[in-house]
Steps between C-alpha positions, in 0.01 A plus 500: 500500500509177683187435696566444867354180633397485866526155645269405783548207726201271517386388837578136547276225635641549850377860508153400386485228762601743776242752390231231489600383847467853640153540346381165633641578846317834507175331399538229764584760765183696418286186526663398827447848644131487409461155653685612814273803545182297454628222725596743775163674493323164506709390796410819688133435431500145647400606858161610364389194306439266798235746622365639170458326166633676187147523356362660816796738514477626143121533499427603860491828690631607838849547636540378856669224692544416867654238729303393808655418838475127426691546175197486272555709189213686336572636154261689273708643218349579162681643199197585287456863620865571417481323164180689421656833597811431291300410189251788533759771562714371214201493264403855599858614445533336160154622390623857553865459400451306175299757298685798649842343442428386145354837398799678657737273308314576175532873569873477571570311178248645256403852610751644748704795363869441462580729793283279726572154359833485688425646846157338547626139486770600748233631737307175460809301594558720806139445608544125470810521720323670794510260800166343580519607865521865389193462281325321786571781746378760251187298431429450871543866591357679197358281221287272715288777660456669163380177337268432791336843480475516120501189282391253768222729619374552146502128415336404830227764465420411138602152382504373858124546521467216248817296553540401870876435489553859381304653788632648823355582838531879524482481880814285517746627239816291484847652496620209283330300226553238232409749229764750609763226509410415141541863394841514668601187311382665178727797568794268565464273196396757238863605433586136428220475244610830343867404480449152355212610277708784358776263392249257350325772299834640381586156363208510254655553153459852367419361157169365631399847618606666176320245287171543686529880500570488128163329454328804650474396865518753780747480787246349739389244241862402449552457873176310553524270198874455453715601797297355788414169325864451402620573855214310667705211633767725649245735656313214664830367627576841653160507671544150639850581626357802682225278638765265637671787679168613645436154648825505696497863615526525879573820690291752308202264500531429871495871584180564304299176500481451878646278770394186689194436283398133511183504290395607153364857529138554393595785264808619313497817707577321827833377635636171373819297485743362244734203509827694487380762750385232745836324483695822550287611793472171686835327471673699773317382813325189369467172688632182334152410372439853369839493329384180334186681386710788364716249314178355358415848376842508336417177318170651388678810369752284315217298345330820383815641340588163344152471350522853361845435348375176343200682356726768352723240336208304355327815375811637330577163340144470372496859371835460323381175346178661378693791349736259321209301354328822388811615317 
């Protein structure tokens, strides 16, 4: 029987050149878009800088500006309370979401029965798709009062007696707080940690598990000494990605953290502010100088996300390099 030979036409140099041109054009377009966004935000922020230095803006407190009858402009805008609120709420959210999400991912991959291993990830994905404004409304109407009367009260009445920034004045309970905003962020980013962590843990070769079990190890010893160390880089990347989402979250945080707060709160159980929430709430009826201050907040938020992305890249590169040298 004569063997049939299938001839394929090789792509010529002209096709390779066209493909390379498309790739380069896409890369240049992405860079130009980034430069255009940063340049536009910087241009919007220029009305503020004649009246407030960048150092005073990023390290100061207060959020007010006025124009006198003689045209004298008084500006006292400070971004530090918003930056502080963004960092603290994100750290609270990731401190809760990281262990819960990783443990949930371990359960889905290693322990979940077959009848649950398919529907549970689907439920996690649905939870991640819930709009943030819906979660914010639920948190404002139901979750926030429950947290105030349970967890916050317990922490303030016990740990708060020793740690001042975990105390609360029982005579002036706040309807919003930085702590509650962090818990809401934890609820929102936990599905991301679970989804990414599940795929990372599933990628660990089964032969590693079987080899360690064959040496007499238990399931938990296998997970602790083999699975988690092997998936460490991916799990940390999942946590940092969730942290990046928490930094930029807007509507849900604004509904729970408070509004029009221009100073760092004395405790985590009082109202605060975040960068994204301040921009969303103040851009509608802002004066030209205040719009410049809001654009400055946008630059601060971009700097925070850029720094986080750079840290993620450097960490992953260092971890991959260390793993390659160890092998």
